PDB file of N, CA, C, O and CB in Angstrom:
ATOM      1  N   MET A   1     138.071  81.935 137.136  1.00  0.00           N
ATOM      2  CA  MET A   1     137.477  82.281 135.949  1.00  0.00           C
ATOM      3  C   MET A   1     138.554  82.481 134.900  1.00  0.00           C
ATOM      4  O   MET A   1     139.211  83.521 134.941  1.00  0.00           O
ATOM      5  CB  MET A   1     136.631  83.478 136.129  1.00  0.00           C
ATOM      6  N   SER A   2     138.746  81.745 134.138  1.00  0.00           N
ATOM      7  CA  SER A   2     139.605  82.286 132.958  1.00  0.00           C
ATOM      8  C   SER A   2     138.865  83.357 132.049  1.00  0.00           C
ATOM      9  O   SER A   2     137.683  83.694 131.980  1.00  0.00           O
ATOM     10  CB  SER A   2     140.045  81.051 132.010  1.00  0.00           C
ATOM     11  N   MET A   3     140.188  83.824 131.275  1.00  0.00           N
ATOM     12  CA  MET A   3     139.328  84.956 130.707  1.00  0.00           C
ATOM     13  C   MET A   3     139.582  83.996 129.035  1.00  0.00           C
ATOM     14  O   MET A   3     140.307  83.004 128.958  1.00  0.00           O
ATOM     15  CB  MET A   3     140.122  87.041 130.975  1.00  0.00           C
ATOM     16  N   ALA A   4     138.965  84.466 128.098  1.00  0.00           N
ATOM     17  CA  ALA A   4     139.147  83.863 126.794  1.00  0.00           C
ATOM     18  C   ALA A   4     140.262  84.737 126.183  1.00  0.00           C
ATOM     19  O   ALA A   4     140.303  85.964 126.277  1.00  0.00           O
ATOM     20  CB  ALA A   4     137.769  83.830 125.899  1.00  0.00           C
ATOM     21  N   ALA A   5     141.302  83.839 125.445  1.00  0.00           N
ATOM     22  CA  ALA A   5     142.546  83.855 124.776  1.00  0.00           C
ATOM     23  C   ALA A   5     142.277  85.208 123.582  1.00  0.00           C
ATOM     24  O   ALA A   5     141.259  85.279 122.894  1.00  0.00           O
ATOM     25  CB  ALA A   5     142.883  82.163 124.058  1.00  0.00           C
ATOM     26  N   THR A   6     143.348  86.153 123.533  1.00  0.00           N
ATOM     27  CA  THR A   6     142.939  86.992 122.265  1.00  0.00           C
ATOM     28  C   THR A   6     143.831  86.470 121.355  1.00  0.00           C
ATOM     29  O   THR A   6     145.043  86.352 121.536  1.00  0.00           O
ATOM     30  CB  THR A   6     143.055  88.626 122.349  1.00  0.00           C
ATOM     31  N   CYS A   7     142.974  86.042 120.005  1.00  0.00           N
ATOM     32  CA  CYS A   7     143.858  85.063 119.073  1.00  0.00           C
ATOM     33  C   CYS A   7     144.853  86.075 118.439  1.00  0.00           C
ATOM     34  O   CYS A   7     144.374  87.017 117.807  1.00  0.00           O
ATOM     35  CB  CYS A   7     142.911  84.175 117.798  1.00  0.00           C
ATOM     36  N   ASN A   8     146.228  85.951 118.560  1.00  0.00           N
ATOM     37  CA  ASN A   8     147.027  86.791 117.738  1.00  0.00           C
ATOM     38  C   ASN A   8     148.145  85.867 117.343  1.00  0.00           C
ATOM     39  O   ASN A   8     149.164  85.988 118.022  1.00  0.00           O
ATOM     40  CB  ASN A   8     147.513  88.119 118.463  1.00  0.00           C
ATOM     41  N   PRO A   9     148.164  84.896 116.307  1.00  0.00           N
ATOM     42  CA  PRO A   9     149.847  84.473 116.137  1.00  0.00           C
ATOM     43  C   PRO A   9     150.718  85.048 116.261  1.00  0.00           C
ATOM     44  O   PRO A   9     151.722  84.336 116.293  1.00  0.00           O
ATOM     45  CB  PRO A   9     150.306  84.131 115.195  1.00  0.00           C
ATOM     46  N   MET A  10     150.983  86.499 116.403  1.00  0.00           N
ATOM     47  CA  MET A  10     152.324  87.124 116.522  1.00  0.00           C
ATOM     48  C   MET A  10     152.440  86.581 118.381  1.00  0.00           C
ATOM     49  O   MET A  10     153.595  86.341 118.732  1.00  0.00           O
ATOM     50  CB  MET A  10     152.308  89.218 116.051  1.00  0.00           C
ATOM     51  N   GLU A  11     151.595  86.442 119.228  1.00  0.00           N
ATOM     52  CA  GLU A  11     152.031  85.842 120.417  1.00  0.00           C
ATOM     53  C   GLU A  11     152.742  84.919 120.445  1.00  0.00           C
ATOM     54  O   GLU A  11     153.512  84.858 121.404  1.00  0.00           O
ATOM     55  CB  GLU A  11     151.264  85.514 121.063  1.00  0.00           C
ATOM     56  N   LEU A  12     152.781  83.753 119.344  1.00  0.00           N
ATOM     57  CA  LEU A  12     153.728  82.603 119.441  1.00  0.00           C
ATOM     58  C   LEU A  12     155.382  82.703 119.288  1.00  0.00           C
ATOM     59  O   LEU A  12     156.252  81.862 119.510  1.00  0.00           O
ATOM     60  CB  LEU A  12     153.274  81.716 118.416  1.00  0.00           C
ATOM     61  N   SER A  13     155.474  84.366 118.718  1.00  0.00           N
ATOM     62  CA  SER A  13     156.635  84.159 117.765  1.00  0.00           C
ATOM     63  C   SER A  13     158.056  83.639 119.128  1.00  0.00           C
ATOM     64  O   SER A  13     159.170  83.336 118.701  1.00  0.00           O
ATOM     65  CB  SER A  13     156.979  86.035 116.666  1.00  0.00           C
ATOM     66  N   PRO A  14     157.797  83.619 120.532  1.00  0.00           N
ATOM     67  CA  PRO A  14     158.832  83.379 121.030  1.00  0.00           C
ATOM     68  C   PRO A  14     158.922  81.696 120.824  1.00  0.00           C
ATOM     69  O   PRO A  14     159.881  81.125 121.345  1.00  0.00           O
ATOM     70  CB  PRO A  14     158.854  84.004 122.426  1.00  0.00           C
ATOM     71  N   CYS A  15     157.953  80.924 120.086  1.00  0.00           N
ATOM     72  CA  CYS A  15     158.342  79.665 120.015  1.00  0.00           C
ATOM     73  C   CYS A  15     159.090  79.415 118.458  1.00  0.00           C
ATOM     74  O   CYS A  15     159.901  78.503 118.297  1.00  0.00           O
ATOM     75  CB  CYS A  15     157.028  78.764 120.325  1.00  0.00           C
ATOM     76  N   ALA A  16     158.735  80.259 117.465  1.00  0.00           N
ATOM     77  CA  ALA A  16     159.504  80.143 116.231  1.00  0.00           C
ATOM     78  C   ALA A  16     160.879  79.738 116.106  1.00  0.00           C
ATOM     79  O   ALA A  16     161.244  79.596 114.939  1.00  0.00           O
ATOM     80  CB  ALA A  16     159.479  81.229 115.687  1.00  0.00           C
ATOM     81  N   ILE A  17     161.768  79.507 117.024  1.00  0.00           N
ATOM     82  CA  ILE A  17     163.174  79.175 117.090  1.00  0.00           C
ATOM     83  C   ILE A  17     162.573  77.778 116.835  1.00  0.00           C
ATOM     84  O   ILE A  17     162.589  77.128 115.789  1.00  0.00           O
ATOM     85  CB  ILE A  17     164.194  79.556 118.527  1.00  0.00           C
ATOM     86  N   ALA A  18     161.819  77.337 118.533  1.00  0.00           N
ATOM     87  CA  ALA A  18     162.087  75.943 118.765  1.00  0.00           C
ATOM     88  C   ALA A  18     161.310  74.852 117.478  1.00  0.00           C
ATOM     89  O   ALA A  18     161.628  73.682 117.266  1.00  0.00           O
ATOM     90  CB  ALA A  18     161.466  75.646 120.393  1.00  0.00           C
ATOM     91  N   ILE A  19     160.276  75.620 116.780  1.00  0.00           N
ATOM     92  CA  ILE A  19     159.701  74.959 116.154  1.00  0.00           C
ATOM     93  C   ILE A  19     160.433  74.914 114.416  1.00  0.00           C
ATOM     94  O   ILE A  19     160.267  74.018 113.588  1.00  0.00           O
ATOM     95  CB  ILE A  19     158.325  75.457 116.441  1.00  0.00           C
ATOM     96  N   ILE A  20     161.243  76.173 114.261  1.00  0.00           N
ATOM     97  CA  ILE A  20     161.954  76.202 112.969  1.00  0.00           C
ATOM     98  C   ILE A  20     163.197  74.716 113.176  1.00  0.00           C
ATOM     99  O   ILE A  20     163.432  73.845 112.339  1.00  0.00           O
ATOM    100  CB  ILE A  20     162.801  78.043 112.759  1.00  0.00           C
ATOM    101  N   SER A  21     163.778  74.861 114.516  1.00  0.00           N
ATOM    102  CA  SER A  21     164.921  74.638 114.434  1.00  0.00           C
ATOM    103  C   SER A  21     164.777  73.373 115.422  1.00  0.00           C
ATOM    104  O   SER A  21     165.726  72.773 115.927  1.00  0.00           O
ATOM    105  CB  SER A  21     165.837  75.846 114.715  1.00  0.00           C
ATOM    106  N   ALA A  22     163.582  73.119 115.580  1.00  0.00           N
ATOM    107  CA  ALA A  22     163.805  71.379 116.882  1.00  0.00           C
ATOM    108  C   ALA A  22     164.292  71.512 118.133  1.00  0.00           C
ATOM    109  O   ALA A  22     164.510  70.534 118.849  1.00  0.00           O
ATOM    110  CB  ALA A  22     165.036  70.112 116.432  1.00  0.00           C
ATOM    111  N   LYS A  23     164.534  72.918 118.552  1.00  0.00           N
ATOM    112  CA  LYS A  23     165.312  73.453 119.868  1.00  0.00           C
ATOM    113  C   LYS A  23     164.706  72.927 120.445  1.00  0.00           C
ATOM    114  O   LYS A  23     164.049  72.051 119.883  1.00  0.00           O
ATOM    115  CB  LYS A  23     165.499  74.768 120.353  1.00  0.00           C
ATOM    116  N   PRO A  24     164.494  73.172 122.305  1.00  0.00           N
ATOM    117  CA  PRO A  24     163.396  72.749 123.099  1.00  0.00           C
ATOM    118  C   PRO A  24     162.831  74.148 123.568  1.00  0.00           C
ATOM    119  O   PRO A  24     163.489  75.155 123.829  1.00  0.00           O
ATOM    120  CB  PRO A  24     163.840  71.715 124.330  1.00  0.00           C
ATOM    121  N   PRO A  25     161.682  74.007 123.608  1.00  0.00           N
ATOM    122  CA  PRO A  25     161.056  75.413 123.585  1.00  0.00           C
ATOM    123  C   PRO A  25     161.194  75.998 125.160  1.00  0.00           C
ATOM    124  O   PRO A  25     161.067  75.306 126.171  1.00  0.00           O
ATOM    125  CB  PRO A  25     159.328  75.323 123.047  1.00  0.00           C
ATOM    126  N   THR A  26     161.483  77.435 125.120  1.00  0.00           N
ATOM    127  CA  THR A  26     161.377  78.390 126.505  1.00  0.00           C
ATOM    128  C   THR A  26     160.621  78.117 127.188  1.00  0.00           C
ATOM    129  O   THR A  26     159.635  77.511 126.768  1.00  0.00           O
ATOM    130  CB  THR A  26     161.124  79.648 126.484  1.00  0.00           C
ATOM    131  N   ALA A  27     160.740  78.416 128.437  1.00  0.00           N
ATOM    132  CA  ALA A  27     159.176  78.997 129.358  1.00  0.00           C
ATOM    133  C   ALA A  27     158.217  80.274 128.890  1.00  0.00           C
ATOM    134  O   ALA A  27     157.046  80.532 129.169  1.00  0.00           O
ATOM    135  CB  ALA A  27     159.649  79.577 130.974  1.00  0.00           C
ATOM    136  N   ALA A  28     159.178  80.958 128.075  1.00  0.00           N
ATOM    137  CA  ALA A  28     158.033  82.196 127.441  1.00  0.00           C
ATOM    138  C   ALA A  28     157.465  81.319 126.152  1.00  0.00           C
ATOM    139  O   ALA A  28     156.415  81.686 125.625  1.00  0.00           O
ATOM    140  CB  ALA A  28     158.944  84.024 126.783  1.00  0.00           C
ATOM    141  N   CYS A  29     158.157  80.178 125.658  1.00  0.00           N
ATOM    142  CA  CYS A  29     156.920  79.855 124.403  1.00  0.00           C
ATOM    143  C   CYS A  29     156.325  79.058 125.172  1.00  0.00           C
ATOM    144  O   CYS A  29     155.139  79.110 124.846  1.00  0.00           O
ATOM    145  CB  CYS A  29     157.268  79.111 122.811  1.00  0.00           C
ATOM    146  N   CYS A  30     156.462  78.312 126.050  1.00  0.00           N
ATOM    147  CA  CYS A  30     155.430  77.563 126.589  1.00  0.00           C
ATOM    148  C   CYS A  30     154.414  78.595 127.275  1.00  0.00           C
ATOM    149  O   CYS A  30     153.280  78.458 126.815  1.00  0.00           O
ATOM    150  CB  CYS A  30     156.016  76.488 127.588  1.00  0.00           C
ATOM    151  N   SER A  31     154.492  79.331 127.998  1.00  0.00           N
ATOM    152  CA  SER A  31     153.435  80.406 127.999  1.00  0.00           C
ATOM    153  C   SER A  31     152.189  81.103 127.374  1.00  0.00           C
ATOM    154  O   SER A  31     151.036  81.274 127.771  1.00  0.00           O
ATOM    155  CB  SER A  31     153.899  81.026 127.987  1.00  0.00           C
ATOM    156  N   LYS A  32     152.991  81.499 126.038  1.00  0.00           N
ATOM    157  CA  LYS A  32     152.263  81.802 125.448  1.00  0.00           C
ATOM    158  C   LYS A  32     151.613  80.551 124.166  1.00  0.00           C
ATOM    159  O   LYS A  32     150.898  80.975 123.258  1.00  0.00           O
ATOM    160  CB  LYS A  32     152.856  82.971 125.160  1.00  0.00           C
ATOM    161  N   LEU A  33     151.850  79.541 124.223  1.00  0.00           N
ATOM    162  CA  LEU A  33     151.305  78.541 123.519  1.00  0.00           C
ATOM    163  C   LEU A  33     150.221  77.972 124.283  1.00  0.00           C
ATOM    164  O   LEU A  33     149.228  77.649 123.630  1.00  0.00           O
ATOM    165  CB  LEU A  33     152.260  77.592 123.157  1.00  0.00           C
ATOM    166  N   LYS A  34     150.201  77.762 125.656  1.00  0.00           N
ATOM    167  CA  LYS A  34     149.203  77.878 126.327  1.00  0.00           C
ATOM    168  C   LYS A  34     148.312  78.867 126.443  1.00  0.00           C
ATOM    169  O   LYS A  34     147.126  78.566 126.575  1.00  0.00           O
ATOM    170  CB  LYS A  34     149.496  77.690 127.160  1.00  0.00           C
ATOM    171  N   ASP A  35     148.659  80.039 126.421  1.00  0.00           N
ATOM    172  CA  ASP A  35     147.856  81.059 126.642  1.00  0.00           C
ATOM    173  C   ASP A  35     146.970  80.974 124.885  1.00  0.00           C
ATOM    174  O   ASP A  35     145.742  81.059 124.873  1.00  0.00           O
ATOM    175  CB  ASP A  35     148.913  82.622 127.149  1.00  0.00           C
ATOM    176  N   GLN A  36     147.658  80.825 123.695  1.00  0.00           N
ATOM    177  CA  GLN A  36     146.813  81.076 122.485  1.00  0.00           C
ATOM    178  C   GLN A  36     146.396  79.081 122.073  1.00  0.00           C
ATOM    179  O   GLN A  36     146.172  78.504 121.009  1.00  0.00           O
ATOM    180  CB  GLN A  36     148.024  82.206 120.977  1.00  0.00           C
ATOM    181  N   ARG A  37     146.447  78.721 123.152  1.00  0.00           N
ATOM    182  CA  ARG A  37     145.740  76.949 122.507  1.00  0.00           C
ATOM    183  C   ARG A  37     144.299  77.204 122.267  1.00  0.00           C
ATOM    184  O   ARG A  37     143.950  76.345 121.457  1.00  0.00           O
ATOM    185  CB  ARG A  37     145.774  75.363 123.863  1.00  0.00           C
ATOM    186  N   PRO A  38     143.361  77.905 122.548  1.00  0.00           N
ATOM    187  CA  PRO A  38     142.170  77.946 122.087  1.00  0.00           C
ATOM    188  C   PRO A  38     142.358  78.676 120.613  1.00  0.00           C
ATOM    189  O   PRO A  38     141.348  78.555 119.920  1.00  0.00           O
ATOM    190  CB  PRO A  38     141.232  78.647 123.133  1.00  0.00           C
ATOM    191  N   CYS A  39     143.269  79.294 120.085  1.00  0.00           N
ATOM    192  CA  CYS A  39     143.113  79.630 119.152  1.00  0.00           C
ATOM    193  C   CYS A  39     143.722  78.790 118.045  1.00  0.00           C
ATOM    194  O   CYS A  39     143.576  79.272 116.921  1.00  0.00           O
ATOM    195  CB  CYS A  39     143.368  80.707 119.264  1.00  0.00           C
ATOM    196  N   LEU A  40     144.338  77.700 118.115  1.00  0.00           N
ATOM    197  CA  LEU A  40     145.258  76.782 117.121  1.00  0.00           C
ATOM    198  C   LEU A  40     144.466  76.567 116.301  1.00  0.00           C
ATOM    199  O   LEU A  40     144.863  77.153 115.294  1.00  0.00           O
ATOM    200  CB  LEU A  40     145.894  75.480 117.539  1.00  0.00           C
ATOM    201  N   CYS A  41     143.131  75.839 116.002  1.00  0.00           N
ATOM    202  CA  CYS A  41     142.315  75.194 115.358  1.00  0.00           C
ATOM    203  C   CYS A  41     142.209  76.422 114.330  1.00  0.00           C
ATOM    204  O   CYS A  41     142.524  76.163 113.169  1.00  0.00           O
ATOM    205  CB  CYS A  41     141.061  74.613 116.172  1.00  0.00           C
ATOM    206  N   GLN A  42     141.814  77.686 114.618  1.00  0.00           N
ATOM    207  CA  GLN A  42     141.976  78.605 113.688  1.00  0.00           C
ATOM    208  C   GLN A  42     142.825  79.398 113.102  1.00  0.00           C
ATOM    209  O   GLN A  42     142.537  80.222 112.234  1.00  0.00           O
ATOM    210  CB  GLN A  42     141.493  79.101 113.856  1.00  0.00           C
ATOM    211  N   TYR A  43     144.075  79.147 113.627  1.00  0.00           N
ATOM    212  CA  TYR A  43     145.538  79.446 112.894  1.00  0.00           C
ATOM    213  C   TYR A  43     145.821  78.242 112.221  1.00  0.00           C
ATOM    214  O   TYR A  43     146.679  78.364 111.347  1.00  0.00           O
ATOM    215  CB  TYR A  43     146.847  79.813 113.918  1.00  0.00           C
ATOM    216  N   LEU A  44     145.209  76.776 112.418  1.00  0.00           N
ATOM    217  CA  LEU A  44     145.219  75.799 111.032  1.00  0.00           C
ATOM    218  C   LEU A  44     144.586  76.223 110.216  1.00  0.00           C
ATOM    219  O   LEU A  44     144.871  75.871 109.072  1.00  0.00           O
ATOM    220  CB  LEU A  44     144.759  74.500 111.044  1.00  0.00           C
ATOM    221  N   LYS A  45     143.786  76.886 110.357  1.00  0.00           N
ATOM    222  CA  LYS A  45     142.518  76.884 108.901  1.00  0.00           C
ATOM    223  C   LYS A  45     142.777  78.402 107.855  1.00  0.00           C
ATOM    224  O   LYS A  45     142.002  78.770 106.972  1.00  0.00           O
ATOM    225  CB  LYS A  45     140.369  77.054 109.762  1.00  0.00           C
ATOM    226  N   ASP A  46     144.391  79.268 108.359  1.00  0.00           N
ATOM    227  CA  ASP A  46     144.973  79.948 107.736  1.00  0.00           C
ATOM    228  C   ASP A  46     146.143  79.954 107.009  1.00  0.00           C
ATOM    229  O   ASP A  46     147.251  80.280 107.435  1.00  0.00           O
ATOM    230  CB  ASP A  46     144.956  80.509 108.236  1.00  0.00           C
ATOM    231  N   PRO A  47     145.856  79.575 105.868  1.00  0.00           N
ATOM    232  CA  PRO A  47     147.081  79.067 104.699  1.00  0.00           C
ATOM    233  C   PRO A  47     148.628  79.260 105.204  1.00  0.00           C
ATOM    234  O   PRO A  47     149.431  78.370 105.483  1.00  0.00           O
ATOM    235  CB  PRO A  47     146.958  80.087 103.165  1.00  0.00           C
ATOM    236  N   LYS A  48     148.831  80.805 105.246  1.00  0.00           N
ATOM    237  CA  LYS A  48     150.236  81.174 106.217  1.00  0.00           C
ATOM    238  C   LYS A  48     150.763  80.542 107.124  1.00  0.00           C
ATOM    239  O   LYS A  48     151.917  80.116 107.065  1.00  0.00           O
ATOM    240  CB  LYS A  48     150.197  82.168 106.910  1.00  0.00           C
ATOM    241  N   LEU A  49     149.795  80.356 108.330  1.00  0.00           N
ATOM    242  CA  LEU A  49     150.315  79.624 109.628  1.00  0.00           C
ATOM    243  C   LEU A  49     150.335  78.201 109.226  1.00  0.00           C
ATOM    244  O   LEU A  49     151.368  77.615 109.551  1.00  0.00           O
ATOM    245  CB  LEU A  49     149.352  79.841 111.004  1.00  0.00           C
ATOM    246  N   GLN A  50     149.434  77.493 108.590  1.00  0.00           N
ATOM    247  CA  GLN A  50     148.996  76.551 107.994  1.00  0.00           C
ATOM    248  C   GLN A  50     150.483  75.509 108.682  1.00  0.00           C
ATOM    249  O   GLN A  50     150.646  74.828 109.695  1.00  0.00           O
ATOM    250  CB  GLN A  50     148.683  76.921 106.202  1.00  0.00           C
ATOM    251  N   LYS A  51     151.347  75.875 107.473  1.00  0.00           N
ATOM    252  CA  LYS A  51     152.864  75.052 107.419  1.00  0.00           C
ATOM    253  C   LYS A  51     153.264  74.983 108.643  1.00  0.00           C
ATOM    254  O   LYS A  51     153.600  73.858 109.014  1.00  0.00           O
ATOM    255  CB  LYS A  51     154.097  75.717 106.596  1.00  0.00           C
ATOM    256  N   PHE A  52     153.359  76.087 109.619  1.00  0.00           N
ATOM    257  CA  PHE A  52     154.185  76.198 110.673  1.00  0.00           C
ATOM    258  C   PHE A  52     153.144  75.360 111.938  1.00  0.00           C
ATOM    259  O   PHE A  52     153.635  74.421 112.565  1.00  0.00           O
ATOM    260  CB  PHE A  52     154.619  77.963 110.923  1.00  0.00           C
ATOM    261  N   ILE A  53     151.917  75.748 112.169  1.00  0.00           N
ATOM    262  CA  ILE A  53     151.175  75.305 113.445  1.00  0.00           C
ATOM    263  C   ILE A  53     150.932  73.603 112.753  1.00  0.00           C
ATOM    264  O   ILE A  53     150.370  72.884 113.580  1.00  0.00           O
ATOM    265  CB  ILE A  53     149.441  76.453 113.871  1.00  0.00           C
ATOM    266  N   ASN A  54     151.176  73.064 111.750  1.00  0.00           N
ATOM    267  CA  ASN A  54     150.655  71.627 111.646  1.00  0.00           C
ATOM    268  C   ASN A  54     151.992  71.044 111.293  1.00  0.00           C
ATOM    269  O   ASN A  54     151.794  70.003 110.666  1.00  0.00           O
ATOM    270  CB  ASN A  54     149.376  71.314 110.482  1.00  0.00           C
ATOM    271  N   SER A  55     153.324  71.300 111.445  1.00  0.00           N
ATOM    272  CA  SER A  55     154.706  70.664 111.149  1.00  0.00           C
ATOM    273  C   SER A  55     154.891  69.829 112.430  1.00  0.00           C
ATOM    274  O   SER A  55     154.258  70.169 113.429  1.00  0.00           O
ATOM    275  CB  SER A  55     156.010  71.819 110.892  1.00  0.00           C
ATOM    276  N   PRO A  56     155.540  68.983 112.467  1.00  0.00           N
ATOM    277  CA  PRO A  56     155.808  67.587 113.373  1.00  0.00           C
ATOM    278  C   PRO A  56     156.497  68.670 114.486  1.00  0.00           C
ATOM    279  O   PRO A  56     155.916  68.854 115.556  1.00  0.00           O
ATOM    280  CB  PRO A  56     157.065  66.018 112.556  1.00  0.00           C
ATOM    281  N   ASN A  57     157.947  69.479 114.135  1.00  0.00           N
ATOM    282  CA  ASN A  57     158.487  70.005 115.411  1.00  0.00           C
ATOM    283  C   ASN A  57     157.261  70.808 116.156  1.00  0.00           C
ATOM    284  O   ASN A  57     157.255  70.768 117.387  1.00  0.00           O
ATOM    285  CB  ASN A  57     159.825  71.016 115.103  1.00  0.00           C
ATOM    286  N   ALA A  58     156.001  71.691 115.335  1.00  0.00           N
ATOM    287  CA  ALA A  58     155.061  71.937 116.426  1.00  0.00           C
ATOM    288  C   ALA A  58     154.502  71.508 117.560  1.00  0.00           C
ATOM    289  O   ALA A  58     154.476  71.841 118.745  1.00  0.00           O
ATOM    290  CB  ALA A  58     154.394  72.042 116.118  1.00  0.00           C
ATOM    291  N   ASN A  59     154.005  70.566 116.778  1.00  0.00           N
ATOM    292  CA  ASN A  59     153.715  69.063 117.403  1.00  0.00           C
ATOM    293  C   ASN A  59     154.151  68.579 119.195  1.00  0.00           C
ATOM    294  O   ASN A  59     153.632  68.233 120.256  1.00  0.00           O
ATOM    295  CB  ASN A  59     154.709  68.009 116.325  1.00  0.00           C
ATOM    296  N   LYS A  60     155.406  68.852 118.581  1.00  0.00           N
ATOM    297  CA  LYS A  60     156.547  68.143 119.719  1.00  0.00           C
ATOM    298  C   LYS A  60     157.080  69.295 120.563  1.00  0.00           C
ATOM    299  O   LYS A  60     157.659  69.216 121.646  1.00  0.00           O
ATOM    300  CB  LYS A  60     158.020  67.327 118.922  1.00  0.00           C
ATOM    301  N   VAL A  61     156.798  70.286 119.919  1.00  0.00           N
ATOM    302  CA  VAL A  61     156.597  71.971 120.850  1.00  0.00           C
ATOM    303  C   VAL A  61     155.470  71.726 121.844  1.00  0.00           C
ATOM    304  O   VAL A  61     155.727  71.578 123.039  1.00  0.00           O
ATOM    305  CB  VAL A  61     155.983  73.557 119.705  1.00  0.00           C
ATOM    306  N   ALA A  62     154.302  71.684 121.401  1.00  0.00           N
ATOM    307  CA  ALA A  62     153.122  71.786 122.273  1.00  0.00           C
ATOM    308  C   ALA A  62     153.527  70.491 123.432  1.00  0.00           C
ATOM    309  O   ALA A  62     153.624  70.519 124.659  1.00  0.00           O
ATOM    310  CB  ALA A  62     151.506  71.542 121.275  1.00  0.00           C
ATOM    311  N   THR A  63     153.671  69.588 122.617  1.00  0.00           N
ATOM    312  CA  THR A  63     153.379  68.045 123.761  1.00  0.00           C
ATOM    313  C   THR A  63     154.647  68.340 124.938  1.00  0.00           C
ATOM    314  O   THR A  63     154.481  68.021 126.116  1.00  0.00           O
ATOM    315  CB  THR A  63     153.782  65.963 122.686  1.00  0.00           C
ATOM    316  N   THR A  64     155.760  68.907 124.507  1.00  0.00           N
ATOM    317  CA  THR A  64     157.274  69.329 125.159  1.00  0.00           C
ATOM    318  C   THR A  64     156.855  70.415 126.447  1.00  0.00           C
ATOM    319  O   THR A  64     157.357  70.338 127.569  1.00  0.00           O
ATOM    320  CB  THR A  64     158.456  70.277 123.772  1.00  0.00           C
ATOM    321  N   CYS A  65     155.697  71.570 125.982  1.00  0.00           N
ATOM    322  CA  CYS A  65     155.207  72.428 126.947  1.00  0.00           C
ATOM    323  C   CYS A  65     153.839  71.698 127.553  1.00  0.00           C
ATOM    324  O   CYS A  65     153.098  72.372 128.270  1.00  0.00           O
ATOM    325  CB  CYS A  65     154.955  73.906 126.274  1.00  0.00           C
ATOM    326  N   GLY A  66     153.522  70.348 127.264  1.00  0.00           N
ATOM    327  CA  GLY A  66     152.558  69.953 128.138  1.00  0.00           C
ATOM    328  C   GLY A  66     151.215  70.480 127.644  1.00  0.00           C
ATOM    329  O   GLY A  66     150.254  70.597 128.404  1.00  0.00           O
ATOM    330  N   SER A  67     151.174  70.814 126.274  1.00  0.00           N
ATOM    331  CA  SER A  67     150.135  71.982 126.062  1.00  0.00           C
ATOM    332  C   SER A  67     149.505  71.381 124.554  1.00  0.00           C
ATOM    333  O   SER A  67     149.124  72.132 123.656  1.00  0.00           O
ATOM    334  CB  SER A  67     150.986  73.807 125.964  1.00  0.00           C
ATOM    335  N   PRO A  68     149.476  69.763 124.467  1.00  0.00           N
ATOM    336  CA  PRO A  68     149.147  69.316 123.033  1.00  0.00           C
ATOM    337  C   PRO A  68     147.911  70.132 122.374  1.00  0.00           C
ATOM    338  O   PRO A  68     147.036  70.839 122.875  1.00  0.00           O
ATOM    339  CB  PRO A  68     148.774  67.714 123.053  1.00  0.00           C
ATOM    340  N   PHE A  69     148.222  69.716 120.951  1.00  0.00           N
ATOM    341  CA  PHE A  69     147.263  70.163 120.248  1.00  0.00           C
ATOM    342  C   PHE A  69     145.843  70.438 120.071  1.00  0.00           C
ATOM    343  O   PHE A  69     145.650  69.808 119.031  1.00  0.00           O
ATOM    344  CB  PHE A  69     147.419  69.786 119.728  1.00  0.00           C
ATOM    345  N   PRO A  70     145.247  70.709 120.234  1.00  0.00           N
ATOM    346  CA  PRO A  70     143.850  70.349 120.399  1.00  0.00           C
ATOM    347  C   PRO A  70     142.838  69.382 118.967  1.00  0.00           C
ATOM    348  O   PRO A  70     142.686  70.030 117.932  1.00  0.00           O
ATOM    349  CB  PRO A  70     143.210  71.929 120.692  1.00  0.00           C
ATOM    350  N   ARG A  71     142.517  68.616 118.987  1.00  0.00           N
ATOM    351  CA  ARG A  71     141.915  68.008 117.926  1.00  0.00           C
ATOM    352  C   ARG A  71     140.806  69.154 117.326  1.00  0.00           C
ATOM    353  O   ARG A  71     140.007  69.731 118.063  1.00  0.00           O
ATOM    354  CB  ARG A  71     141.252  66.568 118.443  1.00  0.00           C
ATOM    355  N   CYS A  72     140.890  69.360 115.993  1.00  0.00           N
ATOM    356  CA  CYS A  72     139.880  70.105 115.138  1.00  0.00           C
ATOM    357  C   CYS A  72     139.194  70.085 114.669  1.00  0.00           C
ATOM    358  O   CYS A  72     138.767  71.118 114.154  1.00  0.00           O
ATOM    359  CB  CYS A  72     139.891  70.473 114.596  1.00  0.00           C
TER     360      CYS A  72
END
């Protein structure tokens, strides 16, 4: 049984450097991204988060982590 994710965009902070600078994501980033995956569509609706979540680098980080963004 998996527990539902607690949606908190700050949980994705380990991914910030990878998203902003196009550096490879860390293991911590990938782990948090997988935890927060159920929340990504919700984050895309937030204008403050949208520019980060919807960027090409964010998509590349998600794919590199093996957790591609869901279709919202």
